[in-house]
C-alpha positions as CSV (number, residue, x, y, z in Angstrom):
1,M,0.2,-0.2,0.2
2,A,1.3,3.4,-1.0
3,Y,2.1,6.2,1.9
4,Q,2.3,9.7,1.8
5,Y,3.8,11.6,4.7
6,R,4.8,15.6,4.8
7,T,7.8,16.1,6.6
8,K,8.3,18.7,9.6
9,G,11.4,20.4,10.3
10,V,14.0,19.3,7.2
11,C,15.0,19.9,3.9
12,S,12.7,17.5,2.1
13,R,9.0,18.6,1.9
14,G,7.7,15.0,1.7
15,I,8.3,11.3,1.5
16,T,6.2,8.5,-0.3
17,F,6.6,4.9,0.0
18,D,5.1,1.4,-0.2
19,L,4.4,-1.0,2.6
20,E,4.1,-4.2,1.4
21,D,4.1,-7.6,3.9
22,G,5.6,-5.5,6.5
23,C,8.5,-4.2,4.5
24,V,9.3,-0.9,3.1
25,H,9.8,-0.5,-0.9
26,N,9.8,2.7,-3.5
27,V,10.9,5.2,-1.2
28,R,10.8,8.8,-2.7
29,F,12.0,11.8,-0.9
30,E,10.7,15.2,-2.3
31,G,13.3,17.8,-1.8
32,G,16.3,17.6,0.5
33,C,19.9,16.4,-0.3
34,S,19.7,14.1,-2.9
35,G,22.5,11.8,-2.7
36,N,21.8,11.5,0.7
37,T,17.9,10.5,0.7
38,Q,19.1,8.4,-2.7
39,G,21.2,6.6,-0.4
40,V,18.5,6.0,2.7
41,A,15.8,4.8,0.2
42,A,18.5,2.3,-1.2
43,L,19.3,0.9,2.1
44,V,16.0,0.7,3.4
45,E,14.3,-1.3,0.3
46,G,13.1,-4.3,1.4
47,M,13.6,-3.8,5.2
48,E,11.4,-5.1,7.9
49,A,9.7,-2.0,8.6
50,H,10.2,-2.4,12.4
51,D,13.8,-2.7,11.9
52,A,14.3,0.6,9.6
53,I,12.2,2.4,12.1
54,R,14.6,1.2,14.9
55,R,17.7,1.8,12.9
56,L,16.7,5.2,11.5
57,S,14.8,7.0,14.6
58,G,16.5,9.7,16.9
59,I,19.1,10.6,14.1
60,R,19.5,14.4,13.9
61,C,20.6,16.7,11.4
62,G,23.2,19.3,12.8
63,F,21.3,21.2,15.2
64,K,18.0,20.0,14.3
65,N,16.0,17.8,16.1
66,T,15.2,15.4,13.5
67,S,16.6,14.6,10.1
68,C,15.2,13.0,6.7
69,P,15.8,9.8,8.1
70,D,14.1,10.4,11.4
71,Q,11.2,11.5,9.3
72,L,11.0,8.5,7.3
73,A,11.0,6.5,10.6
74,I,8.0,8.2,12.0
75,A,6.5,8.1,8.5
76,I,6.6,4.4,8.8
77,R,5.2,4.3,12.5
78,E,2.2,6.1,11.3
79,A,1.8,3.9,8.2
80,L,1.9,0.9,10.3
81,E,-0.4,2.3,12.9
82,K,-3.3,3.3,10.3
């Protein structure tokens, strides 16, 4: 199932991704640091959603309290709760 999330407090404006059988697929960031967001998307491709949340939660970007990976973890958590 496809999900969309509007990010908060980071350079990227949004994240889209699919959850299939509890795994993360097709992550796409709208905006943000292209190389970093592409890298995060490639690393979580096919990963079990709970593992992705555990690995990405709490990552900060500079002096910000969050980051694009942290926002992805929040997005996945919210999608699982739906």
